[in-house]
LUMLUM-544009 format. One record per atom (N, C-alpha, C, O, CB): atom name; residue number from 1; x, y, z. Coordinates in steps of 0.1 Angstrom, whole numbers, plus 2048, in hexadecimal, padded with zeros to 3 digits. Glycine has a CB too. Example, Ala and Ser with C-alpha at 12.3 -4.5 7.8 and 13.67 -1.06 7.14 Angstrom:
atom|seq|u|v|w
N|1|884|7C7|84E;
CA|1|87B|7D3|84E;
C|1|884|7DF|84E;
O|1|88E|7DF|855;
CB|1|871|7D3|85A;
N|2|880|7EA|847;
CA|2|889|7F5|847;
C|2|881|800|84F;
O|2|886|80B|850;
CB|2|88D|7FA|839;
REM end
This chain:
atom|seq|u|v|w
N|1|808|7F3|800;
CA|1|800|7FF|800;
C|1|80A|80D|801;
O|1|807|817|7FB;
CB|1|7F4|7FF|80E;
N|2|813|80B|807;
CA|2|81C|819|809;
C|2|823|81C|7FD;
O|2|825|827|7F9;
CB|2|827|817|815;
N|3|827|810|7F5;
CA|3|82E|80F|7EA;
C|3|828|817|7DF;
O|3|82F|81E|7D8;
CB|3|830|803|7E6;
N|4|819|815|7DD;
CA|4|812|81B|7D5;
C|4|810|829|7D5;
O|4|811|830|7CB;
CB|4|807|816|7D7;
N|5|80F|82D|7E2;
CA|5|80E|83D|7E4;
C|5|81A|843|7E2;
O|5|81A|84E|7DD;
CB|5|80B|840|7F3;
N|6|827|83D|7E4;
CA|6|834|841|7E1;
C|6|835|844|7D2;
O|6|83A|84E|7CE;
CB|6|83D|836|7E6;
N|7|831|839|7CB;
CA|7|833|83B|7BD;
C|7|82B|845|7B7;
O|7|830|84C|7AE;
CB|7|830|830|7B6;
N|8|81E|847|7BB;
CA|8|816|852|7B6;
C|8|81B|85E|7BA;
O|8|81A|868|7B2;
CB|8|807|852|7BA;
N|9|821|860|7C8;
CA|9|825|86C|7CC;
C|9|833|870|7C3;
O|9|835|87C|7BF;
CB|9|828|86B|7DC;
N|10|83A|867|7C0;
CA|10|845|869|7B8;
C|10|842|86D|7AA;
O|10|849|876|7A5;
CB|10|84E|85D|7B8;
N|11|838|868|7A3;
CA|11|832|86B|796;
C|11|82E|879|797;
O|11|831|880|78E;
CB|11|828|862|792;
N|12|827|87D|7A2;
CA|12|81F|88A|7A3;
C|12|82D|895|7A3;
O|12|82D|89F|79D;
CB|12|814|88A|7B4;
N|13|836|891|7AB;
CA|13|842|89B|7AD;
C|13|848|89C|79F;
O|13|84D|8A7|79C;
CB|13|84D|897|7B8;
N|14|84A|891|798;
CA|14|852|892|78B;
C|14|84A|899|782;
O|14|84F|8A0|77A;
CB|14|857|885|785;
N|15|83C|897|781;
CA|15|833|89F|778;
C|15|835|8AD|77B;
O|15|838|8B4|771;
CB|15|824|89B|779;
N|16|835|8B0|786;
CA|16|836|8BF|78A;
C|16|842|8C6|785;
O|16|842|8D1|780;
CB|16|835|8C0|79A;
N|17|84E|8BD|788;
CA|17|85B|8C4|781;
C|17|85B|8C2|773;
O|17|862|8CB|76D;
CB|17|869|8BE|786;
N|18|856|8BA|76D;
CA|18|857|8B9|75D;
C|18|84D|8C3|758;
O|18|850|8CA|74E;
CB|18|853|8A8|755;
N|19|842|8C5|75E;
CA|19|839|8CF|759;
C|19|840|8DF|759;
O|19|83E|8E7|751;
CB|19|82C|8CF|762;
N|20|847|8DF|766;
CA|20|84D|8EE|766;
C|20|857|8EF|75A;
O|20|858|8FA|755;
CB|20|853|8F1|774;
N|21|85E|8E5|758;
CA|21|867|8E6|74C;
C|21|85F|8E9|73F;
O|21|864|8F2|738;
CB|21|86F|8D8|74B;
N|22|855|8E4|73C;
CA|22|84E|8E4|731;
C|22|847|8F3|730;
O|22|845|8F9|725;
CB|22|843|8D9|730;
N|23|845|8F8|73D;
CA|23|840|906|73D;
C|23|849|910|73B;
O|23|846|91B|735;
CB|23|83A|908|74A;
N|24|855|90D|73E;
CA|24|860|917|73D;
C|24|864|916|72B;
O|24|867|920|725;
CB|24|86E|912|748;
N|25|864|90A|725;
CA|25|867|909|717;
C|25|85B|911|70F;
O|25|85C|919|706;
CB|25|868|8F8|713;
N|26|850|90E|714;
CA|26|845|915|70D;
C|26|846|925|70E;
O|26|845|92C|705;
CB|26|838|911|712;
N|27|847|929|71C;
CA|27|847|939|71E;
C|27|853|93F|715;
O|27|851|949|70E;
CB|27|848|93D|72E;
N|28|85E|939|716;
CA|28|868|93D|70D;
C|28|865|93D|6FD;
O|28|86A|946|6F6;
CB|28|872|935|70F;
N|29|85F|934|6F8;
CA|29|85A|934|6EB;
C|29|84F|93E|6E8;
O|29|851|946|6DE;
CB|29|854|927|6E8;
N|30|846|93F|6F0;
CA|30|83B|948|6F0;
C|30|840|957|6F1;
O|30|83A|960|6EB;
CB|30|833|945|6FB;
N|31|84A|95A|6F9;
CA|31|850|968|6FA;
C|31|858|96C|6EE;
O|31|85B|978|6ED;
CB|31|858|96A|707;
N|32|85B|964|6E7;
CA|32|863|967|6DA;
C|32|859|96B|6CE;
O|32|85D|972|6C5;
CB|32|86C|958|6D5;
N|33|84C|967|6D0;
CA|33|842|96A|6C7;
C|33|844|963|6BA;
O|33|84D|95A|6B9;
CB|33|841|978|6C4;
N|34|83D|967|6B0;
CA|34|83C|962|6A2;
C|34|833|956|69F;
O|34|82B|953|6A7;
CB|34|84A|95D|69E;
N|35|834|951|693;
CA|35|829|945|691;
C|35|82C|939|698;
O|35|822|932|69A;
CB|35|827|940|682;
N|36|838|936|69C;
CA|36|83B|92A|6A5;
C|36|836|92C|6B2;
O|36|832|922|6B8;
CB|36|849|926|6A6;
N|37|834|937|6B8;
CA|37|830|93A|6C5;
C|37|81E|938|6C3;
O|37|817|932|6CB;
CB|37|835|94B|6CA;
N|38|81B|93D|6B8;
CA|38|80B|93E|6B6;
C|38|808|92F|6B6;
O|38|7FE|92B|6BC;
CB|38|805|947|6A8;
N|39|80E|927|6AE;
CA|39|80B|919|6AC;
C|39|80D|911|6BA;
O|39|807|907|6BC;
CB|39|814|913|69F;
N|40|816|915|6C2;
CA|40|818|90F|6CE;
C|40|80D|912|6D7;
O|40|808|909|6DE;
CB|40|824|912|6D3;
N|41|809|91F|6D9;
CA|41|7FE|922|6E1;
C|41|7F1|91A|6DD;
O|41|7E9|916|6E5;
CB|41|7FC|931|6E0;
N|42|7F0|919|6D0;
CA|42|7E2|913|6CC;
C|42|7E5|903|6D1;
O|42|7DC|8FD|6D7;
CB|42|7DD|914|6BA;
N|43|7EF|8FE|6CE;
CA|43|7F2|8F0|6D0;
C|43|7F1|8ED|6DF;
O|43|7EC|8E2|6E3;
CB|43|7FF|8ED|6CB;
N|44|7F6|8F6|6E6;
CA|44|7F5|8F5|6F5;
C|44|7E7|8F3|6FB;
O|44|7E3|8EA|703;
CB|44|7FB|902|6FC;
N|45|7DE|8FE|6F5;
CA|45|7D1|8FD|6FB;
C|45|7CA|8EF|6F6;
O|45|7C3|8E9|6FE;
CB|45|7C8|909|6F6;
N|46|7CC|8EB|6EA;
CA|46|7C7|8E1|6E5;
C|46|7CA|8D4|6EC;
O|46|7C1|8CC|6EE;
CB|46|7CA|8E0|6DA;
N|47|7D6|8D4|6EF;
CA|47|7DC|8C7|6F8;
C|47|7D6|8C8|705;
O|47|7D3|8BD|70B;
CB|47|7EC|8C7|6F9;
N|48|7D5|8D2|70A;
CA|48|7CF|8D3|719;
C|48|7C2|8CD|71A;
O|48|7BE|8C5|722;
CB|48|7CF|8E3|71E;
N|49|7BA|8D3|710;
CA|49|7AA|8D0|710;
C|49|7AA|8BF|70D;
O|49|7A2|8B8|713;
CB|49|7A1|8DA|703;
N|50|7B1|8BB|704;
CA|50|7B1|8AD|700;
C|50|7B7|8A5|70C;
O|50|7B0|89B|710;
CB|50|7B9|8AB|6F3;
N|51|7C2|8A9|714;
CA|51|7C7|8A0|71F;
C|51|7BD|8A2|72A;
O|51|7BC|899|732;
CB|51|7D5|8A4|725;
N|52|7B5|8AC|72B;
CA|52|7AB|8AD|737;
C|52|79E|8A3|733;
O|52|796|89F|73C;
CB|52|7A7|8BE|73B;
N|53|79C|8A1|728;
CA|53|791|899|722;
C|53|796|88A|724;
O|53|78E|882|728;
CB|53|78E|89C|712;
N|54|7A3|887|721;
CA|54|7A8|87B|723;
C|54|7A7|875|733;
O|54|7A3|86A|737;
CB|54|7B6|87C|71D;
N|55|7AD|881|739;
CA|55|7AC|87E|747;
C|55|7A0|87A|74F;
O|55|7A0|872|758;
CB|55|7B0|887|74C;
N|56|794|882|74A;
CA|56|787|87F|74D;
C|56|781|872|749;
O|56|779|86C|751;
CB|56|77E|889|749;
N|57|785|86D|73D;
CA|57|782|860|738;
C|57|788|855|741;
O|57|782|84B|744;
CB|57|786|85F|729;
N|58|795|859|746;
CA|58|79C|84E|74C;
C|58|795|84C|75C;
O|58|793|842|761;
CB|58|7AD|853|74C;
N|59|792|857|761;
CA|59|78B|858|76D;
C|59|77D|851|76C;
O|59|77A|848|773;
CB|59|788|867|770;
N|60|777|856|762;
CA|60|76B|84F|760;
C|60|769|83F|75E;
O|60|760|838|763;
CB|60|765|855|756;
N|61|775|83B|757;
CA|61|776|82D|755;
C|61|77D|825|761;
O|61|781|81A|760;
CB|61|77E|82B|747;
N|62|77C|82D|76C;
CA|62|782|826|777;
C|62|792|824|77A;
O|62|796|81C|782;
CB|62|77D|81B|777;
N|63|79A|82D|771;
CA|63|7A8|82C|772;
C|63|7AD|832|77F;
O|63|7A6|839|786;
CB|63|7AE|834|766;
N|64|7B9|82E|783;
CA|64|7BD|833|792;
C|64|7C4|840|78E;
O|64|7C7|843|782;
CB|64|7C6|827|79B;
N|65|7C6|846|79A;
CA|65|7CD|853|799;
C|65|7DA|854|794;
O|65|7DE|85D|78D;
CB|65|7CE|859|7A6;
N|66|7E1|849|796;
CA|66|7EF|845|792;
C|66|7EE|845|781;
O|66|7F6|84B|77A;
CB|66|7F5|834|798;
N|67|7E3|83E|77C;
CA|67|7E3|83D|76E;
C|67|7E1|84A|769;
O|67|7E7|84E|75E;
CB|67|7D9|834|769;
N|68|7DA|852|76E;
CA|68|7D6|861|768;
C|68|7E3|869|768;
O|68|7E6|870|75E;
CB|68|7CB|868|773;
N|69|7E9|869|773;
CA|69|7F7|870|774;
C|69|801|86A|76C;
O|69|808|872|766;
CB|69|7FE|871|783;
N|70|803|85F|769;
CA|70|80B|859|760;
C|70|80A|85E|751;
O|70|813|861|74A;
CB|70|80A|84B|762;
N|71|7FB|85D|74E;
CA|71|7F7|863|741;
C|71|7FB|86F|73F;
O|71|800|872|734;
CB|71|7E9|862|73E;
N|72|7F9|879|749;
CA|72|7FD|887|749;
C|72|80C|888|747;
O|72|810|890|73E;
CB|72|7F9|88E|757;
N|73|814|880|74E;
CA|73|822|880|74D;
C|73|827|87D|73F;
O|73|82F|885|73A;
CB|73|829|876|755;
N|74|822|873|738;
CA|74|825|86E|72C;
C|74|823|87B|721;
O|74|82B|87D|719;
CB|74|81D|861|729;
N|75|817|883|724;
CA|75|816|88D|71B;
C|75|820|899|71D;
O|75|825|8A0|714;
CB|75|809|891|71D;
N|76|822|89B|72B;
CA|76|82D|8A5|72D;
C|76|83A|8A3|728;
O|76|841|8AC|722;
CB|76|82F|8A6|739;
N|77|83E|895|72B;
CA|77|84B|892|724;
C|77|84D|894|716;
O|77|857|897|711;
CB|77|84F|885|727;
N|78|841|891|70E;
CA|78|841|891|701;
C|78|842|8A0|6FC;
O|78|847|8A3|6F1;
CB|78|835|88A|6FC;
N|79|83C|8A9|703;
CA|79|83D|8B8|701;
C|79|84C|8BC|703;
O|79|852|8C3|6FA;
CB|79|833|8C0|70B;
N|80|851|8B8|70F;
CA|80|85E|8BC|712;
C|80|868|8B7|707;
O|80|871|8BF|703;
CB|80|863|8B8|720;
N|81|867|8AB|702;
CA|81|86F|8A6|6F6;
C|81|86C|8AD|6EA;
O|81|875|8B1|6E2;
CB|81|86C|897|6F5;
N|82|860|8B0|6E8;
CA|82|85E|8B8|6DB;
C|82|863|8C6|6DB;
O|82|869|8CB|6D2;
CB|82|84F|8B8|6D8;
N|83|860|8CC|6E6;
CA|83|865|8DB|6E8;
C|83|875|8DC|6E9;
O|83|87A|8E6|6E5;
CB|83|85E|8E2|6F6;
N|84|87B|8D3|6EE;
CA|84|889|8D3|6EF;
C|84|890|8D1|6E2;
O|84|89B|8D5|6DF;
CB|84|88D|8C8|6F9;
N|85|889|8CA|6D9;
CA|85|88E|8C9|6C9;
C|85|88E|8D6|6C3;
O|85|897|8DA|6BB;
CB|85|886|8BF|6BF;
N|86|883|8DF|6C7;
CA|86|885|8EB|6BF;
C|86|88F|8F6|6C4;
O|86|891|900|6BE;
CB|86|877|8F1|6BD;
N|87|894|8F3|6CE;
CA|87|89D|8FD|6D5;
C|87|8AB|8FC|6CF;
O|87|8B4|903|6D2;
CB|87|89F|8FA|6E6;
REM end
């Protein structure tokens, strides 16, 4: 039981740190402006709406909190990888 809580806590902590990195990358890109920044802003909003819908579907289907967190982490990690290639 304790191990499950520990794993979820670690996933939440890593999600928070990874998300901060993506926020930094996005803010940097948005501050430069231009067409790439406009596309990123639109993509960011679309991704957030889609991710929230996926999370709601996971919860509605009975998924665990850990599964929802891991799903968000995969998305954040994909964004971090994509944004770092642009730099």
